N, CA and C atoms as an extended XYZ file, in Angstrom:
564
Properties=species:S:1:pos:R:3:atomname:S:1:resname:S:1:resid:I:1 pbc="F F F"
N       -10.095      -30.718       12.062 N   MET     1
C        -8.978      -30.551       12.965 CA  MET     1
C        -7.703      -30.199       12.203 C   MET     1
N        -7.553      -30.752       11.004 N   ASN     2
C        -6.368      -30.440       10.205 CA  ASN     2
C        -6.308      -28.969        9.844 C   ASN     2
N        -7.475      -28.363        9.625 N   ILE     3
C        -7.506      -26.947        9.261 CA  ILE     3
C        -6.962      -26.092       10.400 C   ILE     3
N        -7.243      -26.473       11.652 N   LEU     4
C        -6.705      -25.732       12.793 CA  LEU     4
C        -5.192      -25.896       12.893 C   LEU     4
N        -4.702      -27.099       12.619 N   LYS     5
C        -3.248      -27.322       12.621 CA  LYS     5
C        -2.573      -26.483       11.542 C   LYS     5
N        -3.191      -26.421       10.367 N   GLU     6
C        -2.632      -25.617        9.284 CA  GLU     6
C        -2.631      -24.134        9.653 C   GLU     6
N        -3.708      -23.674       10.277 N   LEU     7
C        -3.798      -22.278       10.693 CA  LEU     7
C        -2.708      -21.949       11.703 C   LEU     7
N        -2.527      -22.796       12.704 N   LEU     8
C        -1.457      -22.572       13.687 CA  LEU     8
C        -0.087      -22.605       13.031 C   LEU     8
N         0.096      -23.488       12.077 N   ASN     9
C         1.367      -23.561       11.364 CA  ASN     9
C         1.657      -22.262       10.619 C   ASN     9
N         0.643      -21.715        9.968 N   VAL    10
C         0.832      -20.464        9.234 CA  VAL    10
C         1.150      -19.319       10.184 C   VAL    10
N         0.389      -19.229       11.282 N   VAL    11
C         0.584      -18.123       12.215 CA  VAL    11
C         1.919      -18.210       12.941 C   VAL    11
N         2.306      -19.406       13.353 N   LEU    12
C         3.486      -19.532       14.207 CA  LEU    12
C         4.797      -19.754       13.465 C   LEU    12
N         4.788      -20.445       12.341 N   TRP    13
C         6.062      -20.882       11.791 CA  TRP    13
C         6.387      -20.363       10.403 C   TRP    13
N         5.428      -20.035        9.595 N   GLN    14
C         5.727      -19.635        8.222 CA  GLN    14
C         6.111      -18.163        8.170 C   GLN    14
N         7.343      -17.891        7.747 N   ASN    15
C         7.827      -16.518        7.711 CA  ASN    15
C         7.829      -15.908        6.320 C   ASN    15
N         7.919      -16.693        5.294 N   ASN    16
C         8.090      -16.156        3.943 CA  ASN    16
C         7.059      -16.712        2.972 C   ASN    16
N         5.808      -16.652        3.311 N   ILE    17
C         4.755      -17.135        2.420 CA  ILE    17
C         4.435      -16.033        1.429 C   ILE    17
N         4.470      -16.353        0.152 N   VAL    18
C         4.185      -15.361       -0.876 CA  VAL    18
C         2.743      -15.467       -1.346 C   VAL    18
N         2.203      -16.663       -1.369 N   PHE    19
C         0.818      -16.869       -1.771 CA  PHE    19
C         0.178      -17.883       -0.842 C   PHE    19
N        -1.119      -17.968       -0.890 N   PHE    20
C        -1.816      -18.876       -0.004 CA  PHE    20
C        -2.021      -20.201       -0.727 C   PHE    20
N        -1.320      -21.244       -0.306 N   PRO    21
C        -1.405      -22.513       -1.026 CA  PRO    21
C        -2.717      -23.267       -0.800 C   PRO    21
N        -3.451      -22.942        0.223 N   ASN    22
C        -4.647      -23.694        0.564 CA  ASN    22
C        -5.832      -22.740        0.666 C   ASN    22
N        -6.716      -22.817       -0.305 N   VAL    23
C        -7.871      -21.922       -0.337 CA  VAL    23
C        -8.801      -22.197        0.839 C   VAL    23
N        -8.929      -23.478        1.224 N   ARG    24
C        -9.770      -23.813        2.377 CA  ARG    24
C        -9.269      -23.136        3.644 C   ARG    24
N        -7.964      -23.074        3.796 N   LEU    25
C        -7.385      -22.424        4.967 CA  LEU    25
C        -7.681      -20.928        4.954 C   LEU    25
N        -7.557      -20.301        3.794 N   ALA    26
C        -7.877      -18.872        3.684 CA  ALA    26
C        -9.338      -18.617        4.028 C   ALA    26
N       -10.214      -19.447        3.513 N   LEU    27
C       -11.637      -19.294        3.819 CA  LEU    27
C       -11.910      -19.520        5.301 C   LEU    27
N       -11.186      -20.457        5.915 N   ALA    28
C       -11.353      -20.705        7.349 CA  ALA    28
C       -10.913      -19.487        8.161 C   ALA    28
N        -9.803      -18.878        7.789 N   ILE    29
C        -9.328      -17.683        8.499 CA  ILE    29
C       -10.336      -16.553        8.360 C   ILE    29
N       -10.793      -16.297        7.140 N   TYR    30
C       -11.751      -15.224        6.920 CA  TYR    30
C       -13.073      -15.505        7.641 C   TYR    30
N       -13.532      -16.744        7.598 N   SER    31
C       -14.797      -17.098        8.255 CA  SER    31
C       -14.706      -16.943        9.765 C   SER    31
N       -13.623      -17.431       10.335 N   LEU    32
C       -13.447      -17.332       11.781 CA  LEU    32
C       -13.320      -15.869       12.223 C   LEU    32
N       -12.533      -15.099       11.493 N   ALA    33
C       -12.375      -13.676       11.827 CA  ALA    33
C       -13.706      -12.940       11.675 C   ALA    33
N       -14.456      -13.236       10.600 N   PHE    34
C       -15.752      -12.619       10.392 CA  PHE    34
C       -16.675      -12.924       11.571 C   PHE    34
N       -16.732      -14.188       11.955 N   LEU    35
C       -17.611      -14.603       13.039 CA  LEU    35
C       -17.242      -13.933       14.366 C   LEU    35
N       -15.959      -13.916       14.690 N   ILE    36
C       -15.520      -13.315       15.958 CA  ILE    36
C       -15.833      -11.829       15.997 C   ILE    36
N       -15.504      -11.110       14.933 N   LEU    37
C       -15.754       -9.662       14.925 CA  LEU    37
C       -17.243       -9.345       14.869 C   LEU    37
N       -17.996      -10.138       14.128 N   PHE    38
C       -19.438       -9.931       14.087 CA  PHE    38
C       -20.048      -10.112       15.475 C   PHE    38
N       -19.718      -11.227       16.126 N   LEU    39
C       -20.290      -11.499       17.444 CA  LEU    39
C       -19.856      -10.484       18.492 C   LEU    39
N       -18.578      -10.080       18.445 N   GLU    40
C       -18.095       -9.101       19.423 CA  GLU    40
C       -18.883       -7.801       19.337 C   GLU    40
N       -19.270       -7.427       18.135 N   ASN    41
C       -19.990       -6.174       17.946 CA  ASN    41
C       -21.504       -6.330       17.983 C   ASN    41
N       -22.011       -7.563       17.883 N   ALA    42
C       -23.451       -7.762       17.772 CA  ALA    42
C       -24.145       -8.054       19.088 C   ALA    42
N       -23.508       -8.820       19.950 N   ILE    43
C       -24.209       -9.221       21.164 CA  ILE    43
C       -23.353       -8.915       22.396 C   ILE    43
N       -23.990       -8.394       23.388 N   ILE    44
C       -23.301       -7.944       24.595 CA  ILE    44
C       -22.561       -9.080       25.310 C   ILE    44
N       -23.121      -10.291       25.424 N   PRO    45
C       -22.366      -11.343       26.116 CA  PRO    45
C       -21.061      -11.741       25.422 C   PRO    45
N       -20.883      -11.380       24.149 N   ALA    46
C       -19.657      -11.732       23.423 CA  ALA    46
C       -18.613      -10.622       23.479 C   ALA    46
N       -18.750       -9.699       24.390 N   VAL    47
C       -17.851       -8.561       24.487 CA  VAL    47
C       -16.419       -8.985       24.814 C   VAL    47
N       -16.248      -10.169       25.371 N   PHE    48
C       -14.923      -10.649       25.758 CA  PHE    48
C       -14.083      -11.084       24.557 C   PHE    48
N       -14.663      -11.221       23.385 N   LEU    49
C       -13.917      -11.691       22.217 CA  LEU    49
C       -12.820      -10.686       21.840 C   LEU    49
N       -11.704      -11.172       21.324 N   PRO    50
C       -10.509      -10.332       21.122 CA  PRO    50
C       -10.471       -9.609       19.772 C   PRO    50
N       -11.284       -8.607       19.587 N   GLY    51
C       -11.343       -7.906       18.310 CA  GLY    51
C       -10.062       -7.179       17.933 C   GLY    51
N        -9.556       -6.361       18.833 N   ASP    52
C        -8.356       -5.572       18.535 CA  ASP    52
C        -7.158       -6.466       18.236 C   ASP    52
N        -6.901       -7.423       19.102 N   SER    53
C        -5.733       -8.282       18.906 CA  SER    53
C        -5.897       -9.172       17.677 C   SER    53
N        -7.111       -9.593       17.372 N   LEU    54
C        -7.347      -10.383       16.166 CA  LEU    54
C        -6.993       -9.575       14.922 C   LEU    54
N        -7.388       -8.322       14.901 N   LEU    55
C        -7.068       -7.475       13.746 CA  LEU    55
C        -5.566       -7.274       13.598 C   LEU    55
N        -4.855       -7.136       14.708 N   VAL    56
C        -3.397       -6.987       14.641 CA  VAL    56
C        -2.767       -8.265       14.083 C   VAL    56
N        -3.239       -9.423       14.533 N   ILE    57
C        -2.715      -10.692       14.018 CA  ILE    57
C        -3.003      -10.829       12.529 C   ILE    57
N        -4.174      -10.436       12.104 N   LEU    58
C        -4.499      -10.488       10.678 CA  LEU    58
C        -3.631       -9.514        9.885 C   LEU    58
N        -3.285       -8.383       10.489 N   GLY    59
C        -2.354       -7.458        9.844 CA  GLY    59
C        -0.977       -8.078        9.659 C   GLY    59
N        -0.552       -8.873       10.636 N   VAL    60
C         0.714       -9.596       10.516 CA  VAL    60
C         0.620      -10.591        9.361 C   VAL    60
N        -0.506      -11.289        9.253 N   LEU    61
C        -0.682      -12.238        8.154 CA  LEU    61
C        -0.731      -11.542        6.801 C   LEU    61
N        -1.269      -10.334        6.763 N   VAL    62
C        -1.251       -9.547        5.525 CA  VAL    62
C         0.186       -9.180        5.174 C   VAL    62
N         0.972       -8.782        6.161 N   ALA    63
C         2.370       -8.412        5.923 CA  ALA    63
C         3.183       -9.598        5.424 C   ALA    63
N         2.845      -10.786        5.886 N   LYS    64
C         3.562      -11.988        5.459 CA  LYS    64
C         3.110      -12.456        4.081 C   LYS    64
N         2.057      -11.863        3.553 N   GLY    65
C         1.554      -12.276        2.257 CA  GLY    65
C         0.569      -13.425        2.331 C   GLY    65
N         0.162      -13.781        3.524 N   VAL    66
C        -0.780      -14.883        3.703 CA  VAL    66
C        -2.181      -14.457        3.296 C   VAL    66
N        -2.568      -13.247        3.664 N   LEU    67
C        -3.888      -12.715        3.343 CA  LEU    67
C        -3.751      -11.483        2.463 C   LEU    67
N        -4.793      -11.220        1.708 N   ASN    68
C        -4.848      -10.047        0.848 CA  ASN    68
C        -5.396       -8.868        1.652 C   ASN    68
N        -4.726       -7.713        1.568 N   PHE    69
C        -5.126       -6.547        2.357 CA  PHE    69
C        -6.541       -6.087        2.022 C   PHE    69
N        -6.843       -5.912        0.747 N   ALA    70
C        -8.149       -5.372        0.346 CA  ALA    70
C        -9.286       -6.319        0.727 C   ALA    70
N        -9.092       -7.618        0.508 N   ILE    71
C       -10.134       -8.586        0.854 CA  ILE    71
C       -10.342       -8.621        2.366 C   ILE    71
N        -9.241       -8.640        3.111 N   THR    72
C        -9.330       -8.651        4.569 CA  THR    72
C       -10.045       -7.412        5.079 C   THR    72
N        -9.664       -6.257        4.574 N   LEU    73
C       -10.292       -5.000        4.979 CA  LEU    73
C       -11.784       -5.000        4.658 C   LEU    73
N       -12.140       -5.462        3.470 N   GLY    74
C       -13.541       -5.473        3.072 CA  GLY    74
C       -14.394       -6.425        3.887 C   GLY    74
N       -13.935       -7.654        4.029 N   ILE    75
C       -14.705       -8.668        4.763 CA  ILE    75
C       -14.892       -8.263        6.224 C   ILE    75
N       -13.823       -7.777        6.841 N   LEU    76
C       -13.911       -7.456        8.268 CA  LEU    76
C       -14.684       -6.167        8.533 C   LEU    76
N       -14.634       -5.225        7.609 N   THR    77
C       -15.464       -4.025        7.748 CA  THR    77
C       -16.938       -4.407        7.689 C   THR    77
N       -17.282       -5.315        6.795 N   ILE    78
C       -18.663       -5.782        6.704 CA  ILE    78
C       -19.073       -6.488        7.996 C   ILE    78
N       -18.200       -7.344        8.528 N   ALA    79
C       -18.513       -8.071        9.771 CA  ALA    79
C       -18.767       -7.119       10.927 C   ALA    79
N       -17.888       -6.146       11.090 N   VAL    80
C       -18.003       -5.198       12.202 CA  VAL    80
C       -19.252       -4.333       12.037 C   VAL    80
N       -19.489       -3.847       10.835 N   SER    81
C       -20.645       -2.982       10.593 CA  SER    81
C       -21.959       -3.721       10.793 C   SER    81
N       -22.036       -4.941       10.288 N   LEU    82
C       -23.263       -5.727       10.477 CA  LEU    82
C       -23.484       -6.058       11.948 C   LEU    82
N       -22.412       -6.376       12.658 N   GLY    83
C       -22.534       -6.644       14.086 CA  GLY    83
C       -23.052       -5.438       14.852 C   GLY    83
N       -22.505       -4.271       14.545 N   SER    84
C       -22.971       -3.049       15.210 CA  SER    84
C       -24.405       -2.715       14.835 C   SER    84
N       -24.774       -3.009       13.596 N   TRP    85
C       -26.142       -2.750       13.169 CA  TRP    85
C       -27.121       -3.646       13.929 C   TRP    85
N       -26.765       -4.911       14.117 N   ILE    86
C       -27.606       -5.819       14.908 CA  ILE    86
C       -27.729       -5.293       16.333 C   ILE    86
N       -26.635       -4.823       16.872 N   SER    87
C       -26.643       -4.262       18.223 CA  SER    87
C       -27.538       -3.024       18.290 C   SER    87
N       -27.464       -2.179       17.271 N   TYR    88
C       -28.325       -0.995       17.190 CA  TYR    88
C       -29.800       -1.405       17.147 C   TYR    88
N       -30.097       -2.442       16.339 N   LEU    89
C       -31.480       -2.909       16.234 CA  LEU    89
C       -31.985       -3.473       17.553 C   LEU    89
N       -31.093       -4.083       18.313 N   GLN    90
C       -31.485       -4.564       19.640 CA  GLN    90
C       -31.970       -3.402       20.489 C   GLN    90
N       -31.244       -2.305       20.448 N   GLY    91
C       -31.653       -1.133       21.213 CA  GLY    91
C       -32.903       -0.483       20.652 C   GLY    91
N       -32.999       -0.422       19.324 N   LYS    92
C       -34.116        0.244       18.661 CA  LYS    92
C       -35.441       -0.484       18.879 C   LYS    92
N       -35.424       -1.775       18.690 N   PHE    93
C       -36.673       -2.531       18.719 CA  PHE    93
C       -36.952       -3.204       20.057 C   PHE    93
N       -35.966       -3.269       20.912 N   LEU    94
C       -36.171       -3.942       22.189 CA  LEU    94
C       -36.001       -2.995       23.372 C   LEU    94
N       -36.145       -1.698       23.131 N   GLU    95
C       -35.868       -0.741       24.196 CA  GLU    95
C       -36.751       -0.924       25.419 C   GLU    95
N       -37.939       -1.444       25.237 N   ASN    96
C       -38.822       -1.675       26.381 CA  ASN    96
C       -38.896       -3.146       26.769 C   ASN    96
N       -38.047       -3.956       26.193 N   ASN    97
C       -38.043       -5.388       26.448 CA  ASN    97
C       -37.344       -5.694       27.769 C   ASN    97
N       -37.919       -6.605       28.524 N   LYS    98
C       -37.361       -6.963       29.827 CA  LYS    98
C       -36.010       -7.673       29.700 C   LYS    98
N       -35.826       -8.461       28.637 N   ILE    99
C       -34.563       -9.185       28.457 CA  ILE    99
C       -33.418       -8.212       28.262 C   ILE    99
N       -33.598       -7.214       27.404 N   LEU   100
C       -32.537       -6.237       27.164 CA  LEU   100
C       -32.246       -5.435       28.428 C   LEU   100
N       -33.298       -5.051       29.127 N   LYS   101
C       -33.083       -4.313       30.377 CA  LYS   101
C       -32.338       -5.167       31.396 C   LYS   101
N       -32.607       -6.461       31.410 N   ARG   102
C       -31.889       -7.366       32.319 CA  ARG   102
C       -30.415       -7.456       31.918 C   ARG   102
N       -30.131       -7.553       30.607 N   TRP   103
C       -28.741       -7.578       30.131 CA  TRP   103
C       -28.014       -6.307       30.539 C   TRP   103
N       -28.678       -5.176       30.322 N   LEU   104
C       -28.046       -3.912       30.672 CA  LEU   104
C       -27.823       -3.800       32.175 C   LEU   104
N       -28.698       -4.401       32.961 N   SER   105
C       -28.504       -4.350       34.412 CA  SER   105
C       -27.342       -5.237       34.858 C   SER   105
N       -26.984       -6.236       34.048 N   LEU   106
C       -25.850       -7.107       34.371 CA  LEU   106
C       -24.503       -6.459       34.058 C   LEU   106
N       -24.538       -5.456       33.214 N   LEU   107
C       -23.299       -4.765       32.857 CA  LEU   107
C       -22.795       -3.953       34.037 C   LEU   107
N       -21.484       -3.828       34.131 N   PRO   108
C       -20.981       -2.907       35.155 CA  PRO   108
C       -21.546       -1.508       34.894 C   PRO   108
N       -22.097       -0.911       35.922 N   ASN   109
C       -22.804        0.350       35.776 CA  ASN   109
C       -21.923        1.451       35.190 C   ASN   109
N       -20.635        1.457       35.533 N   LYS   110
C       -19.769        2.523       35.028 CA  LYS   110
C       -19.608        2.450       33.515 C   LYS   110
N       -19.613        1.233       32.909 N   PHE   111
C       -19.494        1.120       31.462 CA  PHE   111
C       -20.756        1.610       30.774 C   PHE   111
N       -21.901        1.243       31.318 N   TYR   112
C       -23.173        1.687       30.755 CA  TYR   112
C       -23.289        3.211       30.849 C   TYR   112
N       -22.929        3.758       31.999 N   GLN   113
C       -23.005        5.205       32.171 CA  GLN   113
C       -22.041        5.922       31.237 C   GLN   113
N       -20.838        5.377       31.053 N   ARG   114
C       -19.860        5.996       30.158 CA  ARG   114
C       -20.372        6.015       28.719 C   ARG   114
N       -20.936        4.886       28.265 N   ALA   115
C       -21.458        4.809       26.900 CA  ALA   115
C       -22.657        5.739       26.719 C   ALA   115
N       -23.553        5.780       27.698 N   ASN   116
C       -24.719        6.653       27.631 CA  ASN   116
C       -24.291        8.121       27.606 C   ASN   116
N       -23.316        8.457       28.423 N   TYR   117
C       -22.793        9.816       28.461 CA  TYR   117
C       -22.187       10.195       27.105 C   TYR   117
N       -21.423        9.273       26.529 N   MET   118
C       -20.776        9.551       25.241 CA  MET   118
C       -21.795        9.817       24.142 C   MET   118
N       -22.857        9.020       24.078 N   ILE   119
C       -23.835        9.178       23.003 CA  ILE   119
C       -24.637       10.459       23.165 C   ILE   119
N       -24.940       10.859       24.409 N   HIS   120
C       -25.727       12.074       24.619 CA  HIS   120
C       -24.869       13.335       24.557 C   HIS   120
N       -23.656       13.284       25.028 N   LYS   121
C       -22.792       14.464       25.038 CA  LYS   121
C       -22.149       14.713       23.671 C   LYS   121
N       -21.649       13.638       23.057 N   HIS   122
C       -20.864       13.802       21.834 CA  HIS   122
C       -21.597       13.363       20.574 C   HIS   122
N       -22.752       12.737       20.729 N   GLY   123
C       -23.529       12.335       19.563 CA  GLY   123
C       -22.810       11.322       18.696 C   GLY   123
N       -22.832       11.560       17.391 N   LEU   124
C       -22.285       10.601       16.447 CA  LEU   124
C       -20.768       10.488       16.500 C   LEU   124
N       -20.099       11.528       16.953 N   SER   125
C       -18.648       11.406       17.079 CA  SER   125
C       -18.278       10.378       18.151 C   SER   125
N       -19.215       10.081       19.037 N   ALA   126
C       -18.973        9.041       20.046 CA  ALA   126
C       -18.804        7.677       19.396 C   ALA   126
N       -19.456        7.470       18.238 N   LEU   127
C       -19.285        6.204       17.537 CA  LEU   127
C       -17.842        6.014       17.075 C   LEU   127
N       -17.211        7.104       16.652 N   PHE   128
C       -15.800        7.016       16.257 CA  PHE   128
C       -14.925        6.722       17.457 C   PHE   128
N       -15.127        7.457       18.508 N   ILE   129
C       -14.312        7.283       19.718 CA  ILE   129
C       -14.598        5.923       20.347 C   ILE   129
N       -15.865        5.583       20.473 N   GLY   130
C       -16.260        4.335       21.108 CA  GLY   130
C       -15.807        3.100       20.366 C   GLY   130
N       -15.619        3.207       19.075 N   ARG   131
C       -15.171        2.054       18.284 CA  ARG   131
C       -13.801        1.556       18.752 C   ARG   131
N       -12.989        2.443       19.296 N   PHE   132
C       -11.637        2.090       19.705 CA  PHE   132
C       -11.535        1.724       21.189 C   PHE   132
N       -12.664        1.704       21.890 N   ILE   133
C       -12.689        1.315       23.305 CA  ILE   133
C       -13.387       -0.033       23.386 C   ILE   133
N       -12.666       -1.037       23.886 N   ALA   134
C       -13.083       -2.439       23.776 CA  ALA   134
C       -14.524       -2.702       24.212 C   ALA   134
N       -14.916       -2.372       25.385 N   PHE   135
C       -16.256       -2.707       25.866 CA  PHE   135
C       -17.311       -1.758       25.303 C   PHE   135
N       -16.950       -0.524       25.140 N   VAL   136
C       -17.903        0.505       24.719 CA  VAL   136
C       -18.387        0.263       23.293 C   VAL   136
N       -17.540       -0.294       22.422 N   ARG   137
C       -17.947       -0.493       21.030 CA  ARG   137
C       -19.101       -1.469       20.896 C   ARG   137
N       -19.293       -2.344       21.892 N   THR   138
C       -20.412       -3.284       21.851 CA  THR   138
C       -21.672       -2.665       22.446 C   THR   138
N       -21.529       -1.881       23.481 N   VAL   139
C       -22.678       -1.314       24.180 CA  VAL   139
C       -23.207       -0.051       23.495 C   VAL   139
N       -22.338        0.727       22.906 N   LEU   140
C       -22.720        2.017       22.326 CA  LEU   140
C       -23.814        1.916       21.262 C   LEU   140
N       -23.764        0.960       20.323 N   PRO   141
C       -24.860        0.867       19.351 CA  PRO   141
C       -26.213        0.546       19.984 C   PRO   141
N       -26.217       -0.255       21.042 N   VAL   142
C       -27.474       -0.537       21.735 CA  VAL   142
C       -28.036        0.746       22.313 C   VAL   142
N       -27.179        1.526       22.928 N   ILE   143
C       -27.609        2.788       23.526 CA  ILE   143
C       -28.044        3.776       22.445 C   ILE   143
N       -27.361        3.754       21.297 N   ALA   144
C       -27.774        4.612       20.181 CA  ALA   144
C       -29.174        4.239       19.717 C   ALA   144
N       -29.480        2.946       19.682 N   GLY   145
C       -30.820        2.508       19.305 CA  GLY   145
C       -31.858        2.894       20.335 C   GLY   145
N       -31.520        2.726       21.604 N   ILE   146
C       -32.440        3.089       22.679 CA  ILE   146
C       -32.703        4.590       22.681 C   ILE   146
N       -31.665        5.381       22.394 N   SER   147
C       -31.810        6.840       22.450 CA  SER   147
C       -32.584        7.410       21.266 C   SER   147
N       -32.895        6.570       20.266 N   GLY   148
C       -33.701        7.044       19.140 CA  GLY   148
C       -32.905        7.668       18.020 C   GLY   148
N       -31.623        7.428       17.959 N   LEU   149
C       -30.780        7.938       16.868 CA  LEU   149
C       -31.287        7.368       15.547 C   LEU   149
N       -31.397        8.206       14.524 N   SER   150
C       -31.947        7.752       13.249 CA  SER   150
C       -31.061        6.677       12.626 C   SER   150
N       -31.700        5.755       11.956 N   SER   151
C       -31.002        4.610       11.367 CA  SER   151
C       -29.999        5.055       10.303 C   SER   151
N       -30.374        6.004        9.457 N   PHE   152
C       -29.476        6.466        8.395 CA  PHE   152
C       -28.212        7.084        8.975 C   PHE   152
N       -28.374        7.962        9.936 N   ARG   153
C       -27.197        8.608       10.547 CA  ARG   153
C       -26.328        7.585       11.259 C   ARG   153
N       -26.970        6.646       11.965 N   PHE   154
C       -26.196        5.607       12.635 CA  PHE   154
C       -25.415        4.784       11.617 C   PHE   154
N       -26.076        4.371       10.537 N   GLN   155
C       -25.405        3.541        9.535 CA  GLN   155
C       -24.225        4.267        8.889 C   GLN   155
N       -24.392        5.529        8.593 N   LEU   156
C       -23.306        6.299        7.991 CA  LEU   156
C       -22.075        6.301        8.895 C   LEU   156
N       -22.266        6.653       10.131 N   PHE   157
C       -21.140        6.701       11.060 CA  PHE   157
C       -20.663        5.299       11.444 C   PHE   157
N       -21.554        4.337       11.465 N   ASN   158
C       -21.193        2.963       11.759 CA  ASN   158
C       -20.221        2.422       10.704 C   ASN   158
N       -20.546        2.582        9.434 N   TRP   159
C       -19.695        2.049        8.371 CA  TRP   159
C       -18.353        2.779        8.300 C   TRP   159
N       -18.386        4.090        8.473 N   ILE   160
C       -17.127        4.848        8.427 CA  ILE   160
C       -16.233        4.464        9.603 C   ILE   160
N       -16.792        4.402       10.796 N   SER   161
C       -15.978        4.067       11.970 CA  SER   161
C       -15.516        2.610       11.926 C   SER   161
N       -16.329        1.715       11.396 N   SER   162
C       -15.920        0.313       11.256 CA  SER   162
C       -14.737        0.199       10.310 C   SER   162
N       -14.827        0.881        9.188 N   PHE   163
C       -13.732        0.858        8.219 CA  PHE   163
C       -12.444        1.390        8.847 C   PHE   163
N       -12.543        2.512        9.533 N   LEU   164
C       -11.351        3.104       10.138 CA  LEU   164
C       -10.755        2.222       11.229 C   LEU   164
N       -11.587        1.609       12.059 N   TRP   165
C       -11.100        0.735       13.124 CA  TRP   165
C       -10.358       -0.467       12.543 C   TRP   165
N       -10.985       -1.128       11.571 N   VAL   166
C       -10.353       -2.292       10.944 CA  VAL   166
C        -9.064       -1.867       10.244 C   VAL   166
N        -9.102       -0.781        9.514 N   PHE   167
C        -7.935       -0.295        8.782 CA  PHE   167
C        -6.763        0.004        9.722 C   PHE   167
N        -7.025        0.734       10.797 N   VAL   168
C        -5.954        1.135       11.719 CA  VAL   168
C        -5.284       -0.085       12.343 C   VAL   168
N        -6.061       -1.059       12.799 N   PHE   169
C        -5.455       -2.204       13.478 CA  PHE   169
C        -4.783       -3.179       12.518 C   PHE   169
N        -5.299       -3.305       11.296 N   ILE   170
C        -4.613       -4.147       10.312 CA  ILE   170
C        -3.287       -3.502        9.919 C   ILE   170
N        -3.289       -2.199        9.703 N   VAL   171
C        -2.041       -1.499        9.369 CA  VAL   171
C        -1.064       -1.564       10.532 C   VAL   171
N        -1.552       -1.475       11.752 N   LEU   172
C        -0.686       -1.615       12.923 CA  LEU   172
C        -0.010       -2.983       12.934 C   LEU   172
N        -0.775       -4.040       12.696 N   GLY   173
C        -0.208       -5.379       12.624 CA  GLY   173
C         0.777       -5.517       11.475 C   GLY   173
N         0.458       -4.874       10.351 N   PHE   174
C         1.344       -4.904        9.185 CA  PHE   174
C         2.702       -4.307        9.528 C   PHE   174
N         2.698       -3.156       10.174 N   PHE   175
C         3.959       -2.497       10.509 CA  PHE   175
C         4.681       -3.168       11.683 C   PHE   175
N         3.929       -3.754       12.611 N   LEU   176
C         4.575       -4.498       13.695 CA  LEU   176
C         5.380       -5.666       13.145 C   LEU   176
N         4.845       -6.340       12.139 N   GLU   177
C         5.540       -7.474       11.557 CA  GLU   177
C         6.852       -7.042       10.897 C   GLU   177
N         6.931       -5.820       10.477 N   ARG   178
C         8.132       -5.306        9.804 CA  ARG   178
C         9.235       -4.899       10.785 C   ARG   178
N         8.913       -4.773       12.073 N   LEU   179
C         9.897       -4.328       13.056 CA  LEU   179
C        10.850       -5.456       13.450 C   LEU   179
N        12.108       -5.130       13.609 N   GLU   180
C        13.105       -6.107       14.049 CA  GLU   180
C        12.776       -6.612       15.450 C   GLU   180
N        12.288       -5.738       16.284 N   PHE   181
C        11.892       -6.084       17.644 CA  PHE   181
C        10.867       -7.226       17.641 C   PHE   181
N         9.918       -7.149       16.736 N   PHE   182
C         8.885       -8.167       16.608 CA  PHE   182
C         9.507       -9.516       16.248 C   PHE   182
N        10.424       -9.517       15.305 N   HIS   183
C        11.054      -10.761       14.862 CA  HIS   183
C        11.942      -11.364       15.943 C   HIS   183
N        12.528      -10.538       16.785 N   THR   184
C        13.354      -11.039       17.864 CA  THR   184
C        12.544      -11.922       18.800 C   THR   184
N        11.360      -11.485       19.168 N   TYR   185
C        10.533      -12.233       20.103 CA  TYR   185
C         9.619      -13.235       19.400 C   TYR   185
N         9.301      -12.991       18.152 N   TYR   186
C         8.447      -13.880       17.390 CA  TYR   186
C         9.149      -15.208       17.096 C   TYR   186
N        10.435      -15.180       16.846 N   ASN   187
C        11.186      -16.368       16.456 CA  ASN   187
C        11.739      -17.142       17.646 C   ASN   187
N        11.454      -16.741       18.847 N   MET   188
C        11.966      -17.472       20.021 CA  MET   188
C        11.276      -18.792       20.189 C   MET   188
């Protein structure tokens, strides 16, 4: 419980941290972020997890000097890529499975149709576009697996798009923290 209090203290109140005084706290932040991003990208029921906003918050922590940019970028790219790969494997190996078909039937039909359309119309470039659309980034790898997309091609585009998604949102959080507008409302 103390680790959660320390995490909230760092996020809400510490403005001028130059180094991370508590290694356990850093590991807790990285572990929690890894888990959230992995699950958001790996399993369809976890689609509600806040991937985009989490990355922006981590970018703010990088700007404050709480987290290291390179380590954060590396760990979270791995989490996102592995999550998408698990999702791809669900589609690849469970395409005729009743459980997966039941999950897909529970999804709003328009999201499933949009993701299916993207993968068939745009191919691998859909992975880049879909990575930035909250619900589609979880469903698209499953559909890529179901559609028979080769594992090598999927992995190549998966890792590149994961890196770019994590990079863009961390940098966005980094620059948001530098804005005077942000500090006006952050310090209230």
